[in-house]
MARMAR-836745 format. One record per atom (N, C-alpha, C): residue number from 1; x, y, z negated. Coordinates in steps of 0.02 Angstrom, whole numbers. Atoms other than C-alpha are relative to their C-alpha. Example, Ala and Ser with C-alpha at 12.3 -4.5 7.8 and 13.67 -1.06 7.14 Angstrom:
% residues 2
R   nr       X       Y       Z
R    1      45     -59       0
R    1     615    -225    -390
R    1      45      60       0
R    2     -42     -59       3
R    2     684     -53    -357
R    2     -39      55     -37
//
This chain:
% residues 351
R   nr       X       Y       Z
R    1      42     -60       0
R    1       0       0       0
R    1      44      63       0
R    2     -44     -59       3
R    2     141     120     -44
R    2      35      11      66
R    3     -32      -6     -66
R    3     228      82     121
R    3     -47      31      51
R    4      51     -26     -46
R    4      66     120     215
R    4      -9      75     -10
R    5       9     -71      14
R    5      48     288     127
R    5      60      40      27
R    6     -59     -35     -26
R    6     228     334     171
R    6      -3       8      75
R    7       6      -3     -73
R    7     197     292     353
R    7     -51      53      20
R    8      53     -49     -16
R    8      35     396     354
R    8      25      71     -10
R    9     -26     -68      14
R    9     122     546     274
R    9      50      22      52
R   10     -50     -18     -50
R   10     262     538     403
R   10     -32      22      65
R   11      35     -18     -62
R   11     132     557     543
R   11     -44      62      -9
R   12      44     -58      11
R   12      38     703     462
R   12      18      60      43
R   13     -16     -58     -43
R   13     137     841     555
R   13     -24      -8      71
R   14      21      11     -69
R   14      98     761     722
R   14     -76       1       6
R   15      73      -3      -1
R   15     -86     740     677
R   15     -23      72      -4
R   16      18     -70       7
R   16     -92     922     625
R   16      11      37      65
R   17     -13     -33     -63
R   17     -11     976     789
R   17     -51     -19      52
R   18      49      24     -48
R   18    -132     870     888
R   18     -68      32     -13
R   19      65     -29      16
R   19    -278     949     796
R   19      -4      73      20
R   20       0     -70     -19
R   20    -226    1126     849
R   20     -33       9      68
R   21      37     -13     -62
R   21    -340    1198     985
R   21      38      49      43
R   22     -35     -45     -45
R   22    -259    1275    1136
R   22     -44      59      19
R   23      37     -61     -16
R   23    -313    1455    1165
R   23      47      48      36
R   24     -38     -56     -29
R   24    -260    1609    1260
R   24      -9      61     -45
R   25       1     -55      49
R   25    -216    1762    1158
R   25      23      65      32
R   26     -21     -67     -22
R   26    -187    1948    1176
R   26      20      40     -61
R   27     -22     -44      53
R   27     -91    2071    1069
R   27     -35      67       6
R   28      35     -64       0
R   28    -191    2225    1021
R   28      51      56       8
R   29     -48     -54     -15
R   29    -105    2379    1092
R   29     -34      68      -4
R   30      24     -70      -1
R   30    -123    2566    1073
R   30      12      26      70
R   31      -3     -15     -72
R   31    -162    2624    1249
R   31     -34      66      15
R   32      35     -59     -25
R   32    -208    2782    1343
R   32     -68     -20      26
R   33      68      19     -17
R   33    -395    2780    1366
R   33     -42      63      10
R   34      45     -56     -11
R   34    -533    2894    1429
R   34     -69     -27      18
R   35      68      19     -19
R   35    -722    2882    1444
R   35      -9      16      74
R   36       9      -9     -72
R   36    -779    2865    1624
R   36     -73       9      18
R   37      66     -10     -30
R   37    -929    2919    1727
R   37       8     -11      74
R   38      -5      17     -71
R   38    -961    2852    1902
R   38     -53      36      40
R   39      46     -35     -45
R   39   -1042    2941    2049
R   39      23     -14      72
R   40     -17       5     -70
R   40   -1044    2943    2239
R   40       8      70      29
R   41     -12     -66     -28
R   41    -973    3089    2337
R   41      19      -2      74
R   42     -16      -6     -71
R   42    -941    3151    2513
R   42      59      48       8
R   43     -59     -41     -11
R   43    -774    3220    2572
R   43     -15      55      52
R   44       3     -55     -48
R   44    -764    3388    2659
R   44      70      30       6
R   45     -64     -34      -9
R   45    -616    3481    2732
R   45       2      63     -43
R   46      -7     -61      39
R   46    -547    3625    2631
R   46     -30      60      37
R   47      32     -49     -43
R   47    -596    3738    2776
R   47     -21     -37      63
R   48      25      35     -59
R   48    -701    3682    2924
R   48     -43      48      41
R   49      37     -46     -43
R   49    -773    3772    3075
R   49     -12     -33      68
R   50      15      19     -69
R   50    -858    3736    3241
R   50      20      58      45
R   51     -23     -53     -45
R   51    -768    3835    3375
R   51     -49       7      59
R   52      49     -12     -52
R   52    -892    3914    3496
R   52      13      66      34
R   53     -10     -62     -39
R   53    -902    4053    3626
R   53     -44      55     -29
R   54      38     -60      19
R   54    -960    4230    3586
R   54     -30      35      60
R   55      21     -34     -61
R   55    -990    4278    3767
R   55     -22     -53      51
R   56      16      43     -57
R   56   -1064    4206    3926
R   56      55      10      52
R   57     -57      -7     -44
R   57    -908    4174    4027
R   57      27     -69      17
R   58     -29      63     -24
R   58    -810    4040    4119
R   58      69     -12     -31
R   59     -64      18      30
R   59    -663    3948    4039
R   59      53      -2      55
R   60     -56       1     -47
R   60    -498    3978    4128
R   60      58     -44     -25
R   61     -55      42      26
R   61    -380    3880    4012
R   61     -17     -27     -69
R   62       4      31      67
R   62    -381    3761    3864
R   62      72     -12     -23
R   63     -69       2      23
R   63    -223    3772    3759
R   63      10     -51     -56
R   64      -8      51      52
R   64    -246    3619    3648
R   64     -21     -68      28
R   65      20      68     -16
R   65    -265    3430    3659
R   65     -43     -28     -56
R   66      42      31      51
R   66    -389    3320    3567
R   66      42     -24     -58
R   67     -34      23      60
R   67    -335    3289    3387
R   67      65      34     -15
R   68     -63     -35      11
R   68    -191    3412    3395
R   68      -2      43     -63
R   69      -6     -45      58
R   69    -130    3506    3242
R   69      22      69      25
R   70     -12     -68     -24
R   70    -131    3694    3268
R   70      14      46     -60
R   71     -17     -50      51
R   71     -70    3847    3172
R   71     -49      58       4
R   72      43     -59       2
R   72    -171    3998    3118
R   72      24      51      51
R   73     -18     -50     -50
R   73    -174    4127    3259
R   73      18     -29      67
R   74     -18      31     -63
R   74    -131    4000    3394
R   74     -59       4      49
R   75      53      -6     -51
R   75    -228    4030    3557
R   75     -23     -69      20
R   76      28      65     -17
R   76    -345    3886    3595
R   76     -38      -1      66
R   77      41      -3     -60
R   77    -461    3943    3736
R   77       6      69      31
R   78       0     -64     -37
R   78    -452    4078    3870
R   78     -60       1      47
R   79      56     -10     -46
R   79    -603    4145    3964
R   79      21      48      56
R   80     -13     -45     -56
R   80    -608    4240    4129
R   80      -5      72     -25
R   81      -3     -68      27
R   81    -555    4418    4085
R   81      21      50      53
R   82     -23     -44     -53
R   82    -518    4495    4256
R   82     -34      68      -2
R   83      37     -63       1
R   83    -655    4627    4245
R   83      19      42     -60
R   84     -17     -36      61
R   84    -613    4675    4066
R   84      71      28       3
R   85     -69     -25      -6
R   85    -428    4690    4107
R   85       2      62      44
R   86       2     -58     -44
R   86    -466    4809    4249
R   86     -30      61     -35
R   87      31     -55      37
R   87    -581    4913    4140
R   87      47      29     -52
R   88     -47     -25      51
R   88    -449    4923    4005
R   88      56      41      32
R   89     -53     -38     -34
R   89    -317    4979    4129
R   89     -25      70      20
R   90      28     -65     -18
R   90    -432    5116    4190
R   90      -6      45     -61
R   91       9     -40      60
R   91    -471    5173    4014
R   91      67      20     -30
R   92     -66     -17      25
R   92    -288    5169    3968
R   92      26      62      36
R   93     -21     -60     -37
R   93    -254    5296    4106
R   93     -38      62     -24
R   94      39     -56      26
R   94    -395    5405    4039
R   94      28      23     -67
R   95     -29     -17      66
R   95    -320    5398    3863
R   95      67      36      10
R   96     -66     -31     -13
R   96    -148    5441    3933
R   96      -8      72      23
R   97      11     -68     -24
R   97    -214    5592    4025
R   97     -28      45     -55
R   98      29     -39      55
R   98    -318    5650    3875
R   98      54      17     -52
R   99     -53     -12      48
R   99    -164    5633    3764
R   99      46      56      25
R  100     -44     -52     -28
R  100     -57    5740    3881
R  100     -34      68      -1
R  101      37     -64       1
R  101    -193    5874    3894
R  101      -3      28     -71
R  102       4     -21      70
R  102    -211    5877    3705
R  102      67      28     -24
R  103     -66     -23      21
R  103     -23    5894    3676
R  103      18      68      33
R  104     -14     -62     -35
R  104     -11    6033    3808
R  104     -36      59     -33
R  105      39     -54      31
R  105    -151    6135    3730
R  105      23      13     -71
R  106     -25      -9      68
R  106     -82    6105    3555
R  106      62      44       0
R  107     -60     -42      -6
R  107      84    6182    3611
R  107     -18      73      15
R  108      22     -68     -17
R  108      -5    6332    3687
R  108     -33      34     -60
R  109      34     -29      58
R  109    -112    6356    3532
R  109      50      21     -53
R  110     -50     -17      50
R  110      43    6355    3423
R  110      33      67      17
R  111     -29     -64     -21
R  111     111    6501    3526
R  111     -52      55       6
R  112      53     -50      -4
R  112     -57    6590    3519
R  112     -26      12      69
R  113      20      -9     -69
R  113     -90    6563    3705
R  113     -64     -38      17
R  114      62      36     -11
R  114    -243    6451    3685
R  114     -43       6     -62
R  115      44      -8      58
R  115    -397    6472    3575
R  115      -7     -67     -38
R  116       9      59      42
R  116    -433    6351    3432
R  116     -56     -45      26
R  117      56      39     -27
R  117    -596    6297    3514
R  117      22     -46      56
R  118     -25      42     -54
R  118    -503    6232    3667
R  118      42     -58     -28
R  119     -40      53      32
R  119    -382    6136    3555
R  119     -46     -53     -31
R  120      47      47      31
R  120    -528    6057    3461
R  120     -34     -42      53
R  121      34      38     -54
R  121    -612    6007    3625
R  121      47     -54      29
R  122     -48      48     -27
R  122    -454    5923    3693
R  122      14     -56     -50
R  123     -10      52      52
R  123    -429    5834    3528
R  123     -59     -48      -1
R  124      59      42      -1
R  124    -608    5771    3534
R  124       0     -46      61
R  125      -2      40     -60
R  125    -587    5710    3713
R  125      52     -57      -6
R  126     -51      51       9
R  126    -427    5619    3667
R  126     -24     -56     -48
R  127      24      49      48
R  127    -505    5534    3514
R  127     -56     -42      29
R  128      55      38     -31
R  128    -660    5484    3613
R  128      27     -51      50
R  129     -30      46     -49
R  129    -554    5407    3752
R  129      35     -58     -36
R  130     -34      52      39
R  130    -449    5313    3622
R  130     -50     -48     -31
R  131      51      43      30
R  131    -607    5248    3538
R  131     -29     -48      52
R  132      25      44     -53
R  132    -672    5181    3705
R  132      51     -54      17
R  133     -52      50     -12
R  133    -504    5095    3732
R  133       1     -53     -55
R  134       3      47      56
R  134    -514    5018    3560
R  134     -60     -47       7
R  135      59      42     -10
R  135    -689    4956    3601
R  135      12     -53      53
R  136     -16      50     -52
R  136    -627    4871    3759
R  136      48     -53     -27
R  137     -46      48      30
R  137    -484    4791    3660
R  137     -38     -50     -44
R  138      39      44      43
R  138    -610    4724    3535
R  138     -42     -48      41
R  139      40      43     -44
R  139    -720    4658    3675
R  139      43     -55      31
R  140     -44      50     -30
R  140    -571    4570    3752
R  140      20     -55     -48
R  141     -15      52      50
R  141    -540    4478    3589
R  141     -49     -58       5
R  142      50      53      -7
R  142    -700    4382    3626
R  142      15     -46      59
R  143     -18      40     -58
R  143    -619    4317    3786
R  143      56     -48     -15
R  144     -50      49      23
R  144    -491    4218    3685
R  144     -24     -28     -66
R  145      16      31      64
R  145    -522    4095    3545
R  145      66     -23     -31
R  146     -61      19      36
R  146    -382    4076    3417
R  146     -18     -38     -63
R  147      12      39      61
R  147    -366    3959    3269
R  147      -3      47     -60
R  148       4     -44      59
R  148    -427    4049    3111
R  148      42     -23     -59
R  149     -42      27      53
R  149    -322    3936    2999
R  149      37     -62      26
R  150     -36      62     -18
R  150    -200    3790    3005
R  150     -48     -59      -6
R  151      43      58       5
R  151    -285    3626    3040
R  151       6     -46      60
R  152       2      50     -54
R  152    -328    3485    3159
R  152     -64       9      40
R  153      59      -6     -43
R  153    -442    3506    3308
R  153     -29     -69      13
R  154      33      62     -15
R  154    -568    3374    3352
R  154       0     -14      75
R  155       7      16     -71
R  155    -624    3307    3521
R  155     -34      59      35
R  156      29     -57     -35
R  156    -658    3446    3647
R  156     -62     -22      39
R  157      63      15     -33
R  157    -832    3454    3723
R  157      -8      35      67
R  158       5     -38     -62
R  158    -793    3563    3875
R  158      63     -11      42
R  159     -57       4     -45
R  159    -676    3573    4023
R  159      13      68      31
R  160     -16     -62     -35
R  160    -588    3711    4119
R  160     -49      10      57
R  161      48     -16     -52
R  161    -710    3798    4234
R  161     -72      -1     -24
R  162      68       3      27
R  162    -862    3768    4124
R  162     -24      70     -18
R  163      31     -64      19
R  163    -980    3916    4101
R  163     -32      -8     -67
R  164      26       6      68
R  164   -1014    3938    3916
R  164     -44      60     -16
R  165      42     -53      28
R  165   -1147    4039    3827
R  165      11       3     -75
R  166     -11      -5      73
R  166   -1141    4102    3647
R  166     -32     -57     -38
R  167      25      56      41
R  167   -1159    3959    3524
R  167      20     -68      26
R  168     -22      65     -26
R  168   -1093    3821    3638
R  168      62     -24     -38
R  169     -55      27      39
R  169    -978    3709    3534
R  169      55     -25      46
R  170     -58      21     -40
R  170    -805    3689    3609
R  170      35     -59     -34
R  171     -31      53      39
R  171    -725    3583    3471
R  171      -8      19     -74
R  172       0     -14      71
R  172    -705    3574    3282
R  172      71      11     -24
R  173     -66     -11      30
R  173    -562    3630    3171
R  173      -7     -11     -75
R  174       3      16      71
R  174    -530    3559    2998
R  174      68       9     -32
R  175     -61      -5      41
R  175    -400    3607    2868
R  175      -2     -58     -50
R  176       2      61      41
R  176    -366    3435    2791
R  176      62      -9     -43
R  177     -56       4      47
R  177    -211    3476    2689
R  177     -24     -15     -70
R  178      34      16      63
R  178    -326    3469    2539
R  178     -74      -8      16
R  179      69      18     -15
R  179    -503    3401    2531
R  179     -46      20     -59
R  180      52     -12      50
R  180    -663    3448    2440
R  180     -44     -62      -5
R  181      43      58      12
R  181    -760    3305    2363
R  181     -61      23     -39
R  182      63     -23      30
R  182    -941    3350    2327
R  182     -40     -60     -24
R  183      41      54      27
R  183   -1045    3237    2215
R  183     -48      28     -52
R  184      51     -21      48
R  184   -1194    3247    2098
R  184       5     -42     -63
R  185      -5      32      66
R  185   -1194    3205    1913
R  185     -65      14     -38
R  186      60     -14      41
R  186   -1348    3183    1800
R  186      12      57     -49
R  187      -9     -59      43
R  187   -1377    3341    1700
R  187      13     -18     -73
R  188     -14      20      69
R  188   -1366    3241    1538
R  188      75      -1     -14
R  189     -73       0       9
R  189   -1177    3236    1568
R  189      29      70       5
R  190     -24     -68     -10
R  190   -1166    3425    1588
R  190      49      22     -55
R  191     -48     -21      52
R  191   -1081    3452    1417
R  191      70     -29       8
R  192     -66      32      -9
R  192    -941    3334    1470
R  192      38      26      60
R  193     -32     -25     -61
R  193    -904    3426    1632
R  193      37      65     -14
R  194     -38     -62       7
R  194    -772    3560    1642
R  194      49       5      58
R  195     -48     -10     -53
R  195    -658    3636    1773
R  195      69     -26     -23
R  196     -64      29      16
R  196    -491    3546    1778
R  196      -4     -72     -23
R  197       8      69      22
R  197    -565    3378    1724
R  197      25     -47      55
R  198     -31      46     -48
R  198    -472    3233    1807
R  198     -52     -48      27
R  199      44      49     -32
R  199    -562    3120    1931
R  199      43     -48      41
R  200     -32      49     -44
R  200    -516    2964    2029
R  200     -52     -22      51
R  201      48      18     -52
R  201    -597    2919    2195
R  201      29     -54      44
R  202     -19      53     -46
R  202    -594    2768    2310
R  202     -49      -2      58
R  203      43       6     -59
R  203    -663    2735    2484
R  203      10     -70      30
R  204      -5      66     -30
R  204    -704    2564    2557
R  204      31       4      69
R  205     -28      -8     -68
R  205    -657    2632    2729
R  205      76       3      -1
R  206     -74      -5       7
R  206    -478    2654    2664
R  206      26     -56     -44
R  207     -21      59      40
R  207    -465    2481    2582
R  207       4      17     -74
R  208       5     -19      70
R  208    -515    2557    2414
R  208      64      34     -26
R  209     -57     -41      20
R  209    -362    2670    2412
R  209     -23      50     -53
R  210      18     -45      55
R  210    -368    2766    2247
R  210      38      65       6
R  211     -31     -67      -1
R  211    -334    2953    2250
R  211     -26      39     -61
R  212      19     -39      59
R  212    -339    3077    2107
R  212      -9      73      18
R  213      12     -72      -9
R  213    -402    3255    2096
R  213     -26      30     -64
R  214      27     -35      58
R  214    -475    3383    1978
R  214     -63      38      20
R  215      60     -38     -13
R  215    -643    3468    1963
R  215      18      74       8
R  216     -15     -70     -14
R  216    -632    3641    2041
R  216     -59      46     -17
R  217      58     -43      13
R  217    -810    3706    2020
R  217     -61     -43     -15
R  218      64      32      19
R  218    -980    3660    1948
R  218     -55      47      20
R  219      55     -42     -25
R  219   -1141    3723    2026
R  219     -34      37     -58
R  220      32     -41      51
R  220   -1235    3858    1933
R  220     -71     -23     -15
R  221      70      22      10
R  221   -1403    3767    1949
R  221      -5     -76      -2
R  222      18      70       2
R  222   -1476    3598    1907
R  222     -57     -11      49
R  223      54      15     -47
R  223   -1582    3520    2044
R  223     -63     -18     -39
R  224      60      12      40
R  224   -1761    3527    1975
R  224     -35     -65      18
R  225      32      63     -21
R  225   -1811    3369    2071
R  225      38     -60     -26
R  226     -41      58      21
R  226   -1667    3250    2037
R  226      29       9     -70
R  227     -30     -16      65
R  227   -1611    3336    1874
R  227      75     -17      -1
R  228     -72      11      -5
R  228   -1432    3322    1934
R  228      33      66      18
R  229     -37     -61     -15
R  229   -1297    3453    1957
R  229      56     -17      48
R  230     -51      12     -51
R  230   -1177    3469    2103
R  230      68      21     -27
R  231     -68     -11      24
R  231    -992    3459    2065
R  231      47      -6      60
R  232     -50       2     -54
R  232    -843    3493    2180
R  232      69     -11     -30
R  233     -68      14      21
R  233    -671    3417    2155
R  233      47      13      59
R  234     -52     -12     -51
R  234    -510    3458    2250
R  234      50     -58      -3
R  235     -47      56      -6
R  235    -399    3316    2312
R  235      54      20      50
R  236     -55     -13     -47
R  236    -228    3346    2389
R  236       4     -56      52
R  237      -1      49     -54
R  237    -209    3259    2557
R  237      61      11      45
R  238     -61     -15     -39
R  238     -27    3278    2613
R  238      11     -46      59
R  239     -11      48     -55
R  239     -28    3121    2722
R  239     -59      -2      48
R  240      58      -6     -44
R  240    -196    3167    2802
R  240     -38     -66       9
R  241      36      64      -4
R  241    -267    2994    2765
R  241     -74       8     -12
R  242      71     -12      14
R  242    -431    3065    2701
R  242     -31      40      56
R  243      35     -34     -55
R  243    -559    3121    2831
R  243     -66      29     -25
R  244      65     -29      19
R  244    -709    3236    2814
R  244     -56     -48      17
R  245      58      43     -10
R  245    -872    3143    2796
R  245       4     -68     -34
R  246      -7      65      33
R  246    -802    2991    2703
R  246     -42      -3     -63
R  247      36      13      62
R  247    -912    2918    2567
R  247      50     -29     -50
R  248     -48      22      50
R  248    -811    2896    2407
R  248     -34     -14     -67
R  249      22      15      69
R  249    -843    2817    2237
R  249      44      41     -47
R  250     -36     -47      43
R  250    -796    2941    2102
R  250      -4     -25     -72
R  251      -2      13      72
R  251    -742    2908    1923
R  251      29      61     -35
R  252     -22     -57      39
R  252    -730    3053    1801
R  252      27     -25     -66
R  253     -32      19      62
R  253    -616    3038    1650
R  253      -5      58     -49
R  254       6     -52      51
R  254    -656    3134    1490
R  254      22     -29     -68
R  255     -20      19      68
R  255    -599    3131    1309
R  255      59     -48       1
R  256     -60      42      -2
R  256    -426    3060    1347
R  256      30      -6     -70
R  257     -25      12      68
R  257    -350    2980    1191
R  257      41     -64      -2
R  258     -35      63      14
R  258    -237    2844    1120
R  258     -46     -42     -44
R  259      46      41      38
R  259    -343    2700    1058
R  259      18     -74       8
R  260     -11      72      -3
R  260    -343    2511    1028
R  260     -45     -31      53
R  261      36      31     -55
R  261    -394    2409    1180
R  261      12     -75      -1
R  262      -6      73      -8
R  262    -429    2222    1197
R  262     -43     -22      59
R  263      40      28     -54
R  263    -500    2111    1332
R  263     -71     -11     -24
R  264      70       7      17
R  264    -689    2108    1335
R  264     -18     -73     -16
R  265      14      71      11
R  265    -683    1917    1337
R  265      12     -20     -73
R  266     -15      18      69
R  266    -618    1919    1157
R  266     -60      12     -47
R  267      57     -17      44
R  267    -784    1987    1088
R  267     -47     -59      -8
R  268      52      50      15
R  268    -908    1871    1003
R  268     -60      38     -26
R  269      58     -39      23
R  269   -1076    1961     996
R  269     -48     -43     -42
R  270      50      32      43
R  270   -1196    1914     856
R  270     -50      53     -20
R  271      48     -53      13
R  271   -1351    2021     857
R  271      29      67      23
R  272     -29     -66     -15
R  272   -1293    2201     848
R  272      72       7     -22
R  273     -70      -2      23
R  273   -1123    2156     778
R  273      45     -37      48
R  274     -49      32     -43
R  274    -964    2102     864
R  274      58     -25     -44
R  275     -55      31      36
R  275    -828    1986     802
R  275      55     -20      49
R  276     -55      28     -38
R  276    -658    1927     863
R  276      33     -54     -42
R  277     -39      50      35
R  277    -551    1777     818
R  277      72      25      -4
R  278     -67     -29      12
R  278    -394    1855     742
R  278      47     -56     -19
R  279     -49      54      11
R  279    -240    1743     744
R  279      48      21     -55
R  280     -46     -14      55
R  280    -138    1735     584
R  280      72     -13      23
R  281     -70       7     -20
R  281      51    1743     593
R  281      35     -57     -36
R  282     -31      56      37
R  282      79    1590     484
R  282      16     -59      44
R  283     -15      61     -36
R  283     134    1416     533
R  283     -30     -59     -39
R  284      28      -9     -67
R  284      27    1332     586
R  284     -45      62       4
R  285      43     -59     -10
R  285     -72    1478     662
R  285     -72     -20      -7
R  286      72      11       6
R  286    -254    1489     615
R  286     -36      63      22
R  287      40     -58     -21
R  287    -395    1606     664
R  287     -47      21     -56
R  288      47     -29      48
R  288    -500    1720     556
R  288     -53      39      38
R  289      55     -36     -32
R  289    -670    1779     613
R  289      -4      70     -29
R  290      -7     -69      25
R  290    -657    1968     600
R  290     -52      45      32
R  291      50     -48     -23
R  291    -794    2099     613
R  291      36      62      28
R  292     -30     -60     -31
R  292    -749    2244     731
R  292     -55      48      21
R  293      45     -52     -27
R  293    -829    2406     784
R  293      27      21      68
R  294     -24     -15     -68
R  294    -821    2438     971
R  294     -21      71      19
R  295      16     -66     -27
R  295    -820    2602    1065
R  295     -19      -4      73
R  296      15      -1     -72
R  296    -820    2635    1251
R  296      27     -62      34
R  297     -22      57     -40
R  297    -800    2502    1383
R  297      22      23      69
R  298     -16      -5     -71
R  298    -715    2494    1551
R  298      -1     -72      26
R  299       3      68     -26
R  299    -725    2344    1668
R  299      56     -44     -26
R  300     -48      49      24
R  300    -640    2199    1579
R  300      31      17     -67
R  301     -32     -19      63
R  301    -585    2296    1423
R  301     -49      39     -43
R  302      44     -34      47
R  302    -663    2372    1268
R  302      43      35     -53
R  303     -34     -38      51
R  303    -610    2501    1140
R  303     -19     -26     -69
R  304      11      23      68
R  304    -592    2445     959
R  304      10      59     -48
R  305      -4     -56      47
R  305    -631    2577     827
R  305      23     -21     -69
R  306     -19      25      66
R  306    -615    2475     668
R  306       4     -76       2
R  307      -4      72       8
R  307    -569    2298     614
R  307      66     -29      22
R  308     -64      24     -24
R  308    -402    2279     702
R  308      52      55      -3
R  309     -55     -47      -2
R  309    -232    2362     704
R  309      46     -18      57
R  310     -48      14     -53
R  310     -98    2378     835
R  310      48     -55     -22
R  311     -44      57      15
R  311       5    2218     843
R  311     -38     -62     -19
R  312      40      60      14
R  312    -137    2101     790
R  312      -9     -40      64
R  313      12      44     -58
R  313    -168    1951     903
R  313     -70     -29      -6
R  314      68      26      -1
R  314    -341    1894     954
R  314      -7     -52      55
R  315      15      51     -51
R  315    -410    1746    1051
R  315     -42      32      55
R  316      39     -27     -56
R  316    -470    1797    1224
R  316     -40     -54      36
R  317      34      57     -32
R  317    -513    1627    1301
R  317       9     -61     -45
R  318       0      58      45
R  318    -559    1475    1196
R  318     -37      14     -65
R  319      36     -17      62
R  319    -666    1563    1064
R  319     -56     -50     -15
R  320      56      46      12
R  320    -807    1436    1088
R  320      24     -66     -30
R  321     -26      64      25
R  321    -690    1294    1036
R  321      28       4     -71
R  322     -30      -7      67
R  322    -632    1366     870
R  322     -51      29     -48
R  323      41     -27      54
R  323    -710    1412     704
R  323      45      38     -48
R  324     -38     -37      50
R  324    -656    1523     560
R  324      45     -49     -38
R  325     -47      43      34
R  325    -498    1441     490
R  325      30     -55      44
R  326     -27      52     -44
R  326    -464    1329     641
R  326      73      13      17
R  327     -68      -6     -22
R  327    -285    1293     687
R  327       1       7      76
R  328      -2     -13     -72
R  328    -238    1356     860
R  328      72      -3      24
R  329     -64      -2     -34
R  329     -96    1342     982
R  329      -8      47      59
R  330       5     -50     -54
R  330     -69    1492    1098
R  330      33     -29      62
R  331     -25      28     -62
R  331     -51    1425    1274
R  331      35      53      42
R  332     -31     -55     -39
R  332     -11    1595    1354
R  332     -24      66     -28
R  333      16     -67      23
R  333     -11    1779    1312
R  333     -32      38      58
R  334      36     -37     -52
R  334    -137    1883    1409
R  334      18      74      -3
R  335     -14     -71      -4
R  335     -84    2056    1467
R  335     -65      38       9
R  336      59     -41      -7
R  336    -207    2200    1467
R  336     -19       5      73
R  337      24      -2     -69
R  337    -313    2188    1623
R  337      12     -64      39
R  338     -14      64     -34
R  338    -251    2012    1666
R  338     -62     -44      -2
R  339      58      44      -6
R  339    -382    1887    1724
R  339      18     -73     -13
R  340      -9      70      18
R  340    -407    1703    1682
R  340      39     -40      52
R  341     -40      39     -48
R  341    -340    1632    1848
R  341      75      10      -8
R  342     -71     -13      10
R  342    -173    1717    1815
R  342      25     -37     -62
R  343     -21      36      60
R  343    -168    1641    1640
R  343       6     -74      13
R  344      -4      71     -16
R  344    -204    1468    1709
R  344      63     -15      40
R  345     -62      10     -37
R  345     -59    1489    1829
R  345      60       0     -46
R  346     -54      -1      49
R  346      53    1535    1683
R  346       6     -68     -35
R  347       1      64      37
R  347       1    1377    1590
R  347      25     -56      44
R  348     -21      53     -45
R  348      26    1268    1743
R  348      75       4      12
R  349     -72      -7     -11
R  349     201    1339    1765
R  349      41     -24     -58
R  350     -36      22      59
R  350     248    1292    1588
R  350       2     -75      -7
R  351       4      74       7
R  351     202    1110    1611
R  351      56     -33      41
//
């Protein structure tokens, strides 16, 4: 009997190790965190314009190609200006003659050889002629279309020789160095909105490429029908990957802080309370069912307000197999944001 007891006692450590339940664990960390709000928005160019004619005239030259980048002041379209050029040349000669007559009479008046009334008349004739010349110059500006700002032109809708009338669209011009993202937010979130608040946006059309920006302005009115308010964010676009009209998913970040974060899978909900299986640091390791208070959530993670401290370890996968006081064996350590398939690969690699 004594020999049997000695043999049994010698196998106790192996029985104890066999009784330990394999689980996946995570170390509680103090992490940067912010509450989020999601919305849908539409991208717009920082500046955007439809280039159109101001006069009824025929196009004589197009100085751009489809999709070309142009500079502010660059000439884009020329209209037939033969008649206006001739009129300006004629008026220039009139101004030149009026100027010479005015200077001649001014010299005579200075020597007392011409009356003041004659000087005033010549001055008036000169100024009137100059005003008519300025008017022709202004009219000729309508016979050329120049880029009002730096940007990218779109596809042209006309050809050389086409007769255009006011309002006919020639092409578009967009300043896409930075973009405006307009979206609507429920008015209940109005207290959380402020200029300078950070946002993150993604677009399926760009393979969910994430870009960041800041809120630049908030509308002064709440829509009385939808009870939402319009918000505009500015996003820098140095590589011109963002295009006007794109639909984007927007996430707003507020109340940035350092807080304790764990995987959402570690929570054990019971009614209105939440528990976690906290792993002790002893040997063998056991778990203690611990009451926690949760805060905000993000996909896959949850904020812990009370019940845990930085450095504690909790069970993330395998909670259904253990009870308070159960012995556990940690199969792999789960990083923040890591998913179960990755953990299974870790375990397979250790075998």
